[in-house]
MARBA-3410 file (N, C-alpha, C, O; in Angstrom, 1 decimal):
139
57.1,-48.5,-31.3,58.2,-49.1,-30.6,59.5,-48.3,-30.9,60.4,-48.2,-30.1 ~ 59.6,-47.9,-32.2,60.8,-47.1,-32.6,61.0,-45.9,-31.7,62.1,-45.6,-31.3 ~ 59.9,-45.2,-31.4,60.1,-44.0,-30.6,60.4,-44.3,-29.1,61.1,-43.5,-28.5 ~ 60.0,-45.4,-28.6,60.5,-45.8,-27.3,62.0,-46.1,-27.3,62.7,-45.6,-26.4 ~ 62.5,-46.7,-28.4,63.9,-46.9,-28.5,64.7,-45.6,-28.6,65.7,-45.4,-27.9
64.2,-44.7,-29.5,64.8,-43.4,-29.7,64.8,-42.6,-28.4,65.8,-42.0,-28.0 ~ 63.7,-42.6,-27.6,63.6,-41.9,-26.4,64.6,-42.5,-25.3,65.1,-41.8,-24.5 ~ 64.7,-43.8,-25.3,65.6,-44.4,-24.4,67.1,-44.0,-24.7,67.8,-43.7,-23.8 ~ 67.4,-44.0,-26.0,68.8,-43.5,-26.3,69.0,-42.1,-25.9,70.0,-41.7,-25.4 ~ 68.0,-41.2,-26.2,68.0,-39.8,-25.8,68.2,-39.6,-24.3,69.0,-38.8,-23.9
67.5,-40.4,-23.5,67.6,-40.4,-22.1,69.0,-40.8,-21.6,69.6,-40.1,-20.8 ~ 69.5,-41.9,-22.2,70.9,-42.3,-21.8,71.9,-41.3,-22.2,72.8,-41.0,-21.4 ~ 71.8,-40.7,-23.4,72.8,-39.6,-23.8,72.6,-38.4,-22.8,73.6,-37.8,-22.5 ~ 71.4,-38.1,-22.4,71.2,-37.0,-21.5,71.9,-37.3,-20.1,72.5,-36.4,-19.6 ~ 71.9,-38.5,-19.6,72.6,-38.9,-18.4,74.1,-38.8,-18.6,74.8,-38.5,-17.7
74.5,-39.2,-19.8,75.9,-39.3,-20.2,76.7,-38.0,-19.9,77.8,-38.1,-19.4 ~ 76.1,-36.9,-20.2,76.8,-35.6,-20.0,77.0,-35.4,-18.5,78.1,-34.9,-18.2 ~ 76.1,-35.7,-17.7,76.3,-35.6,-16.2,77.4,-36.5,-15.7,78.2,-36.1,-14.9 ~ 77.4,-37.7,-16.2,78.4,-38.7,-15.8,79.8,-38.2,-16.2,80.7,-38.3,-15.5 ~ 79.9,-37.8,-17.5,81.2,-37.3,-18.0,81.7,-36.1,-17.1,82.8,-36.1,-16.8
80.8,-35.2,-16.8,81.2,-34.0,-16.0,81.7,-34.5,-14.7,82.7,-33.9,-14.2 ~ 81.0,-35.4,-14.0,81.5,-35.9,-12.7,82.9,-36.6,-12.9,83.7,-36.4,-12.0 ~ 83.1,-37.4,-13.9,84.4,-38.0,-14.1,85.5,-37.0,-14.3,86.6,-37.2,-13.9 ~ 85.1,-35.9,-15.0,86.1,-34.9,-15.2,86.5,-34.0,-14.0,87.5,-33.3,-14.0 ~ 85.7,-34.2,-12.9,86.1,-33.4,-11.7,87.4,-34.0,-11.1,88.1,-33.3,-10.3
87.7,-35.2,-11.4,88.9,-35.8,-10.8,89.8,-36.4,-11.9,90.9,-36.8,-11.6 ~ 89.4,-36.5,-13.1,90.2,-37.1,-14.2,90.4,-36.2,-15.4,89.6,-35.3,-15.7 ~ 91.5,-36.4,-16.1,91.9,-35.6,-17.3,91.0,-36.2,-18.4,90.6,-37.4,-18.4 ~ 90.6,-35.4,-19.4,89.8,-35.9,-20.5,90.4,-37.1,-21.2,89.6,-38.0,-21.6 ~ 91.7,-37.2,-21.3,92.3,-38.4,-22.0,92.1,-39.6,-21.1,91.9,-40.8,-21.5
92.2,-39.4,-19.8,92.0,-40.5,-18.8,90.6,-41.0,-18.8,90.3,-42.2,-18.9 ~ 89.6,-40.1,-18.8,88.2,-40.4,-18.9,87.9,-41.2,-20.2,87.2,-42.2,-20.2 ~ 88.5,-40.7,-21.3,88.3,-41.4,-22.6,88.9,-42.8,-22.5,88.2,-43.8,-23.0 ~ 90.0,-43.0,-22.0,90.7,-44.3,-21.9,89.8,-45.3,-21.1,89.5,-46.4,-21.5 ~ 89.4,-44.9,-19.9,88.5,-45.7,-19.1,87.2,-46.1,-19.8,86.7,-47.2,-19.7
86.6,-45.0,-20.4,85.4,-45.3,-21.1,85.5,-46.2,-22.2,84.7,-47.1,-22.4 ~ 86.6,-46.1,-23.0,86.9,-46.9,-24.1,87.1,-48.4,-23.7,86.6,-49.3,-24.4 ~ 87.9,-48.6,-22.7,88.1,-50.0,-22.2,86.8,-50.6,-21.7,86.6,-51.8,-22.0 ~ 86.0,-49.8,-21.0,84.7,-50.3,-20.6,83.8,-50.7,-21.8,83.2,-51.7,-21.8 ~ 83.9,-49.8,-22.8,83.1,-50.1,-24.1,83.6,-51.3,-24.8,82.8,-52.1,-25.3
84.9,-51.6,-24.7,85.4,-52.8,-25.4,84.9,-54.0,-24.7,84.5,-55.0,-25.3 ~ 84.8,-54.0,-23.4,84.3,-55.1,-22.6,82.8,-55.3,-23.0,82.4,-56.5,-23.2 ~ 82.0,-54.2,-23.0,80.6,-54.3,-23.3,80.4,-54.8,-24.7,79.5,-55.6,-25.0 ~ 81.3,-54.3,-25.7,81.2,-54.8,-27.1,81.4,-56.3,-27.2,80.7,-56.9,-28.0 ~ 82.3,-56.8,-26.4,82.5,-58.3,-26.5,81.3,-59.0,-25.9,81.0,-60.1,-26.4
80.7,-58.5,-24.9,79.5,-59.1,-24.3,78.4,-59.1,-25.4,77.7,-60.1,-25.6 ~ 78.3,-58.0,-26.1,77.3,-57.9,-27.2,77.6,-58.9,-28.3,76.7,-59.5,-28.8 ~ 78.9,-59.0,-28.6,79.3,-60.0,-29.7,78.9,-61.4,-29.3,78.4,-62.1,-30.1 ~ 79.2,-61.8,-28.0,78.9,-63.1,-27.6,77.4,-63.3,-27.6,76.9,-64.4,-27.9 ~ 76.7,-62.3,-27.1,75.2,-62.4,-27.1,74.6,-62.6,-28.5,73.7,-63.4,-28.7
75.2,-61.9,-29.5,74.8,-62.0,-30.9,75.1,-63.4,-31.4,74.2,-64.0,-32.1 ~ 76.2,-63.9,-31.1,76.6,-65.2,-31.6,75.7,-66.3,-31.0,75.2,-67.2,-31.7 ~ 75.4,-66.1,-29.7,74.5,-67.1,-29.0,73.1,-67.0,-29.6,72.3,-68.0,-29.6 ~ 72.7,-65.8,-30.0,71.3,-65.6,-30.6,71.3,-66.0,-32.1,70.2,-65.9,-32.7 ~ 72.5,-66.4,-32.6,72.5,-66.8,-34.0,72.5,-65.6,-35.0,72.2,-65.8,-36.2
72.9,-64.4,-34.5,73.0,-63.3,-35.4,74.3,-63.4,-36.2,75.4,-63.4,-35.5 ~ 74.3,-63.4,-37.5,75.5,-63.6,-38.2,76.3,-62.3,-38.4,75.8,-61.2,-38.5 ~ 77.6,-62.4,-38.3,78.5,-61.3,-38.5,79.3,-61.7,-39.8,80.1,-62.7,-39.8 ~ 79.2,-60.9,-40.8,79.8,-61.2,-42.1,81.1,-60.4,-42.4,81.9,-60.8,-43.2 ~ 81.2,-59.3,-41.7,82.4,-58.4,-41.9,82.7,-58.1,-43.3,83.8,-58.3,-43.8
81.6,-57.6,-44.0,81.8,-57.2,-45.4,82.8,-56.0,-45.4,82.8,-55.2,-44.5 ~ 83.5,-55.9,-46.5,84.4,-54.8,-46.7,83.8,-53.4,-46.4,84.4,-52.6,-45.7 ~ 82.6,-53.1,-47.0,82.0,-51.9,-46.8,81.7,-51.6,-45.3,81.9,-50.5,-44.8 ~ 81.2,-52.7,-44.6,80.9,-52.6,-43.2,82.1,-52.2,-42.4,82.1,-51.4,-41.5 ~ 83.2,-52.9,-42.7,84.4,-52.8,-41.9,85.0,-51.4,-42.2,85.4,-50.7,-41.2
85.0,-50.9,-43.4,85.6,-49.6,-43.7,84.8,-48.5,-43.0,85.4,-47.6,-42.3 ~ 83.5,-48.5,-43.1,82.7,-47.4,-42.4,82.7,-47.6,-40.9,82.8,-46.5,-40.2 ~ 82.7,-48.8,-40.4,82.7,-49.0,-39.0,84.1,-48.5,-38.4,84.2,-47.9,-37.3 ~ 85.2,-48.8,-39.1,86.5,-48.4,-38.7,86.7,-46.9,-38.7,87.3,-46.3,-37.9 ~ 86.1,-46.3,-39.8,86.1,-44.8,-39.8,85.4,-44.2,-38.6,85.9,-43.3,-38.0
84.3,-44.8,-38.3,83.6,-44.3,-37.1,84.4,-44.6,-35.8,84.4,-43.9,-34.8 ~ 85.1,-45.7,-35.9,86.0,-46.1,-34.7,87.1,-45.1,-34.5,87.6,-45.0,-33.4 ~ 87.4,-44.3,-35.5,88.4,-43.2,-35.4,87.7,-41.9,-35.0,88.1,-41.2,-34.1 ~ 86.6,-41.6,-35.7,85.8,-40.4,-35.5,85.2,-40.3,-34.1,85.3,-39.2,-33.4 ~ 84.5,-41.3,-33.6,83.8,-41.3,-32.4,84.7,-41.0,-31.2,84.4,-40.1,-30.4
85.8,-41.7,-31.0,86.6,-41.4,-29.8,87.3,-40.1,-29.9,87.5,-39.4,-28.9 ~ 87.6,-39.7,-31.2,88.2,-38.3,-31.4,87.2,-37.2,-31.0,87.5,-36.3,-30.2 ~ 86.0,-37.4,-31.4,84.9,-36.4,-31.1,84.7,-36.4,-29.6,84.4,-35.4,-28.9 ~ 84.7,-37.6,-29.0,84.5,-37.7,-27.5,85.6,-37.0,-26.7,85.3,-36.4,-25.7 ~ 86.8,-37.2,-27.1,87.9,-36.5,-26.4,87.7,-35.0,-26.5,87.9,-34.2,-25.6
87.4,-34.5,-27.7,87.2,-33.1,-27.9,86.0,-32.6,-27.1,86.1,-31.5,-26.5 ~ 85.0,-33.4,-27.0,83.8,-33.1,-26.2,84.2,-33.0,-24.7,83.8,-32.1,-24.0 ~ 85.0,-34.0,-24.3,85.5,-34.0,-22.9,86.3,-32.7,-22.6,86.1,-32.2,-21.5 ~ 87.2,-32.3,-23.5,87.9,-31.1,-23.3,87.0,-29.9,-23.1,87.2,-29.1,-22.3 ~ 86.0,-29.8,-24.0,85.1,-28.7,-24.0,84.3,-28.8,-22.6,84.1,-27.7,-22.0
83.9,-29.9,-22.2,83.1,-30.1,-21.0,84.0,-29.8,-19.8,83.4,-29.3,-18.8 ~ 85.3,-30.0,-19.9,86.1,-29.7,-18.7,86.4,-28.2,-18.6,86.8,-27.7,-17.6 ~ 86.1,-27.4,-19.6,86.3,-26.0,-19.6,85.1,-25.1,-19.7,85.1,-24.0,-19.3 ~ 84.0,-25.7,-20.1,82.7,-24.9,-20.2,81.6,-25.5,-19.4,81.7,-26.5,-18.7 ~ 80.5,-24.7,-19.4,79.3,-25.1,-18.6,78.7,-26.3,-19.3,78.6,-26.4,-20.5
78.3,-27.3,-18.4,77.7,-28.5,-18.9,76.5,-28.2,-19.9,76.5,-28.8,-21.0 ~ 75.6,-27.3,-19.5,74.5,-27.1,-20.3,74.9,-26.4,-21.6,74.2,-26.7,-22.7 ~ 75.9,-25.6,-21.6,76.3,-24.9,-22.9,76.9,-25.9,-23.8,76.6,-26.0,-25.0 ~ 77.9,-26.7,-23.3,78.6,-27.7,-24.2,77.6,-28.7,-24.7,77.6,-29.0,-25.9 ~ 76.8,-29.3,-23.9,75.8,-30.3,-24.3,74.8,-29.8,-25.3,74.5,-30.4,-26.3
74.3,-28.6,-25.0,73.3,-28.0,-25.9,73.9,-27.7,-27.3,73.2,-28.0,-28.3 ~ 75.0,-27.1,-27.4,75.6,-26.8,-28.7,76.0,-28.0,-29.4,75.7,-28.1,-30.6 ~ 76.6,-29.0,-28.8,77.0,-30.2,-29.5,75.8,-31.0,-29.9,75.9,-31.8,-30.8 ~ 74.7,-30.9,-29.2,73.5,-31.6,-29.6,72.8,-31.1,-30.9,71.8,-31.7,-31.3 ~ 73.4,-30.1,-31.5,72.9,-29.6,-32.8,73.6,-30.3,-33.9,73.4,-29.9,-35.1
74.3,-31.4,-33.7,75.0,-32.1,-34.8,74.1,-32.7,-35.9,74.5,-32.9,-37.0 ~ 72.8,-32.9,-35.6,71.9,-33.3,-36.7,71.9,-32.3,-37.9,71.5,-32.7,-39.0 ~ 72.2,-31.1,-37.6,72.3,-30.1,-38.8,73.4,-30.6,-39.7,73.1,-30.6,-41.0 ~ 74.5,-31.0,-39.2,75.6,-31.5,-40.1,75.2,-32.8,-40.8,75.4,-32.9,-42.0 ~ 74.5,-33.7,-40.0,74.1,-34.9,-40.6,73.0,-34.7,-41.7,73.1,-35.3,-42.8
72.1,-33.7,-41.5,71.1,-33.4,-42.5,71.7,-32.9,-43.8,71.4,-33.4,-44.8 ~ 72.6,-31.9,-43.6,73.3,-31.3,-44.8,74.1,-32.4,-45.6,74.0,-32.5,-46.8 ~ 74.9,-33.2,-44.9,75.7,-34.2,-45.5,74.8,-35.3,-46.2,75.1,-35.8,-47.3 ~ 73.7,-35.7,-45.5,72.8,-36.7,-46.1,72.1,-36.2,-47.3,71.9,-37.0,-48.3 ~ 71.8,-34.9,-47.4,71.2,-34.4,-48.6,72.2,-34.3,-49.7,71.9,-34.7,-50.8
73.4,-33.9,-49.4,74.4,-33.8,-50.4,74.9,-35.1,-50.9,75.0,-35.4,-52.1 ~ 75.3,-36.0,-50.0,76.0,-37.3,-50.4,75.1,-38.5,-50.5,75.4,-39.5,-51.2 ~ 73.9,-38.5,-49.9,73.0,-39.7,-49.9,71.7,-39.4,-50.6,70.8,-40.2,-50.5 ~ 71.6,-38.2,-51.2,70.3,-37.8,-51.9,69.1,-38.0,-51.0,68.0,-38.4,-51.5 ~ 69.2,-37.7,-49.7,68.0,-37.7,-48.8,67.0,-36.7,-49.3,67.4,-35.6,-49.8
65.8,-37.0,-49.2,64.7,-36.1,-49.6,64.7,-34.9,-48.6,64.8,-35.0,-47.4 ~ 64.4,-33.7,-49.2,64.2,-32.5,-48.4,62.7,-32.2,-48.4,62.0,-32.2,-49.5 ~ 62.1,-31.9,-47.3,60.7,-31.5,-47.2,60.6,-30.2,-46.4,61.6,-29.8,-45.7 ~ 59.5,-29.6,-46.5,59.3,-28.3,-45.8,59.4,-28.6,-44.3,59.9,-27.7,-43.5 ~ 58.9,-29.7,-43.8,58.9,-30.1,-42.4,60.4,-30.2,-41.9,60.7,-29.8,-40.9
61.2,-30.9,-42.7,62.6,-31.1,-42.4,63.3,-29.8,-42.3,64.1,-29.5,-41.4 ~ 63.1,-28.9,-43.4,63.7,-27.6,-43.4,63.3,-26.7,-42.2,64.1,-26.0,-41.7 ~ 62.0,-26.8,-41.9,61.5,-26.1,-40.8,62.2,-26.5,-39.5,62.6,-25.7,-38.6 ~ 62.3,-27.8,-39.3,62.9,-28.4,-38.1,64.4,-27.9,-38.0,64.9,-27.6,-36.9 ~ 65.1,-28.0,-39.1,66.5,-27.5,-39.1,66.6,-26.0,-38.8,67.5,-25.6,-38.1
65.7,-25.2,-39.4,65.7,-23.8,-39.1,65.4,-23.5,-37.7,66.0,-22.6,-37.1 ~ 64.5,-24.3,-37.1,64.2,-24.1,-35.6,65.5,-24.5,-34.8,65.7,-23.8,-33.7 ~ 66.2,-25.4,-35.2,67.5,-25.8,-34.5,68.4,-24.6,-34.5,69.0,-24.2,-33.5 ~ 68.6,-24.0,-35.7,69.5,-22.9,-35.9,69.0,-21.7,-35.1,69.8,-21.0,-34.4 ~ 67.7,-21.4,-35.1,67.1,-20.3,-34.4,67.3,-20.6,-32.9,67.7,-19.7,-32.1
67.0,-21.8,-32.4,67.2,-22.1,-31.0,68.7,-22.0,-30.6,68.9,-21.5,-29.5 ~ 69.6,-22.4,-31.4,71.0,-22.2,-31.1,71.4,-20.8,-31.0,72.1,-20.4,-30.1 ~ 70.9,-20.0,-31.9,71.2,-18.5,-31.9,70.6,-17.9,-30.6,71.4,-17.2,-29.9 ~ 69.4,-18.2,-30.2,68.8,-17.7,-29.0,69.6,-18.2,-27.8,69.8,-17.4,-26.9 ~ 70.0,-19.4,-27.8,70.7,-20.0,-26.7,72.1,-19.3,-26.5,72.4,-18.9,-25.4
72.8,-19.1,-27.6,74.1,-18.5,-27.5,74.0,-17.0,-27.2,74.8,-16.4,-26.4 ~ 73.0,-16.3,-27.8,72.8,-14.9,-27.6,72.5,-14.6,-26.2,72.9,-13.5,-25.7 ~ 71.7,-15.4,-25.5,71.4,-15.2,-24.1,72.5,-15.3,-23.2,72.5,-14.8,-22.1 ~ 73.6,-16.1,-23.6,74.8,-16.3,-22.9,74.5,-17.1,-21.7,75.5,-17.4,-20.9
END
């Protein structure tokens, strides 16, 4: 079931790049971000209400709030930068290069969260680097 969820997210993110590109044909990156953010806020409230109706508790622990608020700053900032790149570059180039972010996550998780390193993980990360090199080199 986990892989179905992961593939669903991957598919949605794959569609997202196309939708963003279409929105940027008539809108400025900041405008697209604003409309997206307002829409996300409405959806977030729907999820909150659904969670409350389902009896899912929200405790708002300090740790949860601090890290969630940090992401609340980082995610829209990254999204605006992504939109600027998308408005200036080829869709396939921007999406492919930005999709290598797991390299950063992997390195930071190993350094700060003591995540285990295995030969399979290192091989996977090396393949991402090689793939990125081949992609950029081919132009």
